[in-house]
N, C-alpha and C positions, 0 to 999 in steps of 0.2 A: 504494500500500500504506500502510495506517495505521501510524503509529509512536507509541510511548510512551516518554517519558524517565523513567527511574527514578533517584531521588536518595535517598540514605540519610543520615539525621541521627542524631546521638548525643545522648541526654539526659544532660547532665553530672552532674546530681544523681541518683545511683542509688537514692535513697530515695523518689523520686516513682514511684508505681505507676500503671498504666493506669487503675485504678478511680478514683484521685484526679483524674487528668486528665479522665476521663469526667465526674465530678461537677462539676468547674470549668467545662468546656466546655458541659455540659448546662444550666448556669445562665446562660450567656451571653445578654445582652439582644439577642436577634436581631430582625431586621426582615424585610420582604419581599425585601430586596435582599442580605442577608447572614445566613446561618444554617448550622448544623451538622446533619448527619444522622449519628447515632452508634449503634454496636452494641457493647456491652461483652461480650466473650467470656469473659474470666476476669480475675482480679485484675491479671495482667500483660499482658493482650492486649485490644486493641479495634480495630475497623475503623470508618472513617468517611469522610464527604465534607464538604468545605467548599464551600458554594454562594455565589457572589457575582454580582451583575448589573452590567454595564457598559453605559453608553449609547454606541452606536457610530454614526458618521455613514456613511450609504450614499447612493450616487448612484442615483436611481430615474428611469427614463425615462418621461416624460409623453407619451403617444401624441397627445393633443390639441394640445399646444403644440410637440411634436417637440423637446423640450429635456430635458436631465437636471436633476433637482431634488434638492437635498440633504434627506435625512430622517434624524432621529435615532431609532434603534430600540434597544430593550433587548436585550442579548445575555447569555444565562445561561452562566456558566463553572463547571465542576465540578472540584474538586481531590480526588481519592481519596487516602486515606492509611491506613496500618496501623501500629499501635504494638505491638511485641513485645519484651519484655525490655530496656527502655530504649533501643530503637532505633525510629526512625520511617522507614517507607518511604513516599515521596511519589511518586505516579505522575503526574508532570507536569513542565513545563519549569521552568527556573531562576527566571523571573519569578514563577510561581505558588508555587514553593518559598519564595521570599523573602516573598511575601504571607502564606503560611501561617505561617512563622516569626514574622512581625510580629504577626499576630492572636493566635496561641497565647501568645507571651511577654507580650503586653499584657494578656491575661486571667489568666495564671498568672505573677505577677511574679517569683517565685523561680526560674523555669524557664529554663535556658540551653541553647541548641541549637547544635551545630556540625556541619558537613558532614563526612562520612567519605569519604576517598579510597580507591579500590580499588587493589589491586595485581594485575595480570593473572595473573602466575604463581601467586599464592595462590589465585585463583578457579579457574584451570584445574586445580590439584591436587585440587580437591574434586569435579571432574566425572568421571563414569564415561565413559571414552574409548570404550567400546563403543557408546555412544549418541550420540556427538558426531562431527560432521563439520566440519572447518575449511574455510571458503569463501574468505575473504580475509584478508590480513595486511599490515601496514605495519611495516617494520623501519627503525630509525634508525641513523645512523652506519655506513652500509654503503659499502665502497669500490667506487664505480661505475667508476672508472678508477684508474690508478696514483696520480694526484695529486688525485682528486676524491672527496670524501666527501658522502653525502647520504642521502635517504630512498628506500626501495625498496618499491613497492607491487606485489603480485602476487595472482592468483586461484589458489587451491589446490583448488578444488572437484573437479577431475578429476585432481589430482596424487596419485600412488600413496603417497608417503611424507611426508605432510604433518606427521606427528608427529615425524619425523626433523628437518625444518626447524625445528619448534617447539623441540626439544631443543637443536639447534645454536645457535640465535639467541635463546635465552630471555631474555637480558639486554638485547636490543635491540628487543624487541617494543613498539611504540608503540600499535598498534591492531590488533584482531583481530575478525573476524566468524565466528560459529559457528552451526551448526544443532544443536539438541539434541532428540532424539527421545524422546517420552514416549508409550508405547503406540502408538496409531495416528495421533498428531499430532506435529508438531515446532514448535519455537519458535526463531526466528532472532534473534540479538542481537549487537550490536557493543559491545565493551569498549574503553575508551580509558584509557591510563595516567594521564591527567589526572583520572580519576574519573568520566567520563561513561559512562552505560549507556543504550543505545538498544535498545528492543524493537520488532521489526517486527510489531506486532499492537496493536490497541486494547485498553485495559485491560478494558473491558466484554466483550471477546470471549475473554478468557483463561479457561480452565476451572480448577477447583479444583486439579487435579494440577499444572498449569503454575504457578499462584500459589504452591503449596506448595514446588515445586522452587526457585523464585526466592528465597523467604524462607529456605530452608535454605542456599542458595548464598551469599547476601549478608549473612546475619546470623551 
């Protein structure tokens, strides 16, 4: 199953608009190996992708010599992102997030970005529970035995009162996986108290309703 990491960045200067960012990035001196694809939606909203090419070494089997040979091939990487009301949603892993932060702040010198950490209970309070199913949960600081404290992992997919568990142990939730149903589809995601958000779907496979739901949820 394809997965997508979602990272949320805060633009520290609230006076920087999406249109200003668009103009700056649109004049970036691009090359065939590094460039932006941008779509300005409004003064406060834009969507885009940062494309970069890496040379990757691969082992190719030579049938004639019956040996593996090293070849350097170009690999295209895409970092999708959206800017809405001074927040940036980056649909990629931490390494790509750091790469995007570096390139944007090097182009827009006055722009400072910081990572936003999520709080699971705050996120869960925004979700319509009628459309949500809790599948897995990790609780911290649970008394496993009389003198043994540790983490407790469990599958709640078929458990009848999963929201009762959620309410009882709300201060000890370290990680939770949920399914959220939107019309005829559902989106599975894992939320981690450290701020990690994993979506069990490729970014390009998410429809507009799912993307809108995520933006409302995390912004």
